[in-house]
C-alpha positions, 0 to 999 in steps of 0.5 A: 497462473494469474498475473497480479499487478499493484500499480501505485503512485511511484512503484509497480509490484507484481507476481504470479499466483495460482489457488491463492498461493503467491510467488515472491513479489517483484517491484520496479519504479514505472515513472508512467510507463513500463521500464525495460527490465519489466518488459524482459521479465514479461516476455518469458512468461507463459499466457497468464490465465487472468491479469488482475490489476490494482491501478492508482498510478493514473489513466496513462497506465491503463493504456500503457498496460492494455497495449503491453498485455495485448501485445505479449499474450493477446488478452486484456487486463482486468482492472479492480474497483471497490464494491460497497460490500463484497468479499467480507468488507462493507466500505464506510464511504458514502461514495465507495469509489472514492476509496482507493482500490489498493486500500480496498484490496488491502482490506480484504487481505487483512480481513482474511489474514487477521481474526479480529479488528485490524489497523492497516498502514500503507507507508508509500508515497502517501501514507494511508491508514485504515481501520477495521472492525472484526465483522468487516465493517470498515470505520474509515481512514486517514492519508498523510504525506509520506516520509519523503514527501514530508521532508521534500515540502518542508525543505522546499518551503523553508530552504533548509539544507537537506540532511540525510541522516542514517535513519534513526528512531530517536524521538528528537534531534538536535539540529534543524535538518536532522529534526526534519528527517527524524520528524517525518518519521515519528509523525506517521509513527505517532498517528499510527499509535494514536489510531491503534488506541482509538481502535481498541477502544472502539472494538473492546479488544487490541487490534492486529496492525498490518504494515505494508508499502515501500517505506515500511522498513524505514517506519517499522523502528519507530512503531511501538505496536505488534506489527505484522509486515506484509509487503504484498498486501495488495497483491494478496487482495487481488488473488482473492478476488473471484 
């Protein structure tokens, strides 16, 4: 079995995989280290065949993970890096290494899952959008602040009291605090719909739309698009690496 690890800005997601089949994904907040409950779970694992990692959580996590893996299984992790043209994907960036490895892996998985153009949305600490044509050509993408980051920044800069309403798909609000909360959901949803229509125009057919990330469930009700949820999309991409 391979141990597959996706380290984001906030969360660490992991699973075990064999021959492309993945077990249920598990997730923890990492805070720049590995929490005790993760150590407890990994102590019970048989030595994995490979330890494949997507890391956008910073250089500190590289050293932490290296030490833990060698301590438990006497082998080091293999960190994925974007390749300009591989696994059916051609990266649009002039400097492919500047594309986040998590976005690259999500594109690999999306291209295998969906037989057509795809809009990939990952709603996490930041929200990323990537556009992919049917032939695997990556057109590029966008990055915006995530839902909580938008709220926190606005509240910090304006001193408006924070409001925590029940999540709503209302298109607007009737008080200022709620307007910030609702706006932080409606804004990324509107951008997703705009990109979906632009990709439709570019490709000549309605694209698939895949939604991943820790805030996917909060964003989903505001999206008036044919959405496929895929919480473990980056892990699926890791599993496809040879």
